C-alpha positions in Angstrom: 3.8 -5.0 -71.2 1.3 -2.3 -72.4 -0.9 -5.0 -74.1 -0.2 -7.4 -71.1 -2.3 -5.1 -68.2 -5.1 -4.0 -71.4 -6.0 -7.7 -71.6 -5.8 -7.4 -68.2 -7.8 -4.6 -67.7 -10.5 -6.4 -70.7 -11.2 -9.4 -69.1 -14.0 -9.4 -66.4 -14.3 -13.4 -66.0 -13.9 -13.0 -62.0 -16.1 -9.6 -61.5 -19.1 -11.9 -60.5 -17.8 -13.1 -57.5 -15.9 -9.9 -56.4 -19.4 -8.4 -57.0 -21.1 -11.1 -54.6 -18.3 -11.6 -52.1 -18.8 -7.5 -51.2 -22.4 -7.7 -51.4 -21.6 -10.6 -48.3 -19.6 -8.6 -46.7 -22.3 -5.4 -46.6 -25.5 -7.9 -45.6 -23.2 -9.2 -43.0 -22.1 -5.7 -41.2 -25.4 -4.9 -41.6 -26.4 -8.1 -40.1 -23.4 -7.5 -37.4 -24.9 -3.6 -36.9 -28.6 -4.8 -36.0 -27.4 -7.3 -33.8 -25.6 -4.8 -32.1 -28.3 -2.8 -31.3 -31.1 -4.9 -31.0 -28.4 -6.8 -28.0 -28.1 -3.1 -26.4 -31.4 -2.6 -26.7 -32.3 -6.2 -24.1 -29.8 -5.3 -22.0 -31.5 -2.0 -21.1 -34.5 -3.4 -21.0 -33.3 -6.1 -19.1 -31.4 -3.4 -16.9 -35.1 -1.8 -16.7 -36.8 -4.5 -15.6 -33.9 -5.4 -12.5 -34.5 -1.9 -11.3 -38.3 -2.5 -11.0 -37.9 -6.0 -9.3 -35.5 -4.4 -7.2 -37.3 -2.1 -5.9 -40.4 -4.1 -5.4 -38.4 -6.3 -3.3 -37.2 -3.5 -0.7 -41.3 -2.0 -0.5 -41.8 -5.9 0.1 -38.9 -5.6 3.2 -40.9 -2.3 4.0 -44.8 -3.1 4.3 -43.2 -7.2 6.4 -41.0 -5.5 8.3 -43.4 -2.9 9.7 
């Protein structure tokens, strides 16, 4: 039994695949976080534009009513 465990620990055949899988998961997680932050920034930016357009519309209605 000890020989089987020692042989399994010494075998490095699948190590590269695991390293690439870990690297790929870190890259994809970073891309997810970046896209999430970008989406939040766009949402805030379009919210500001919406507020400015609504304010300009109200002022235009006030001017046309008087």
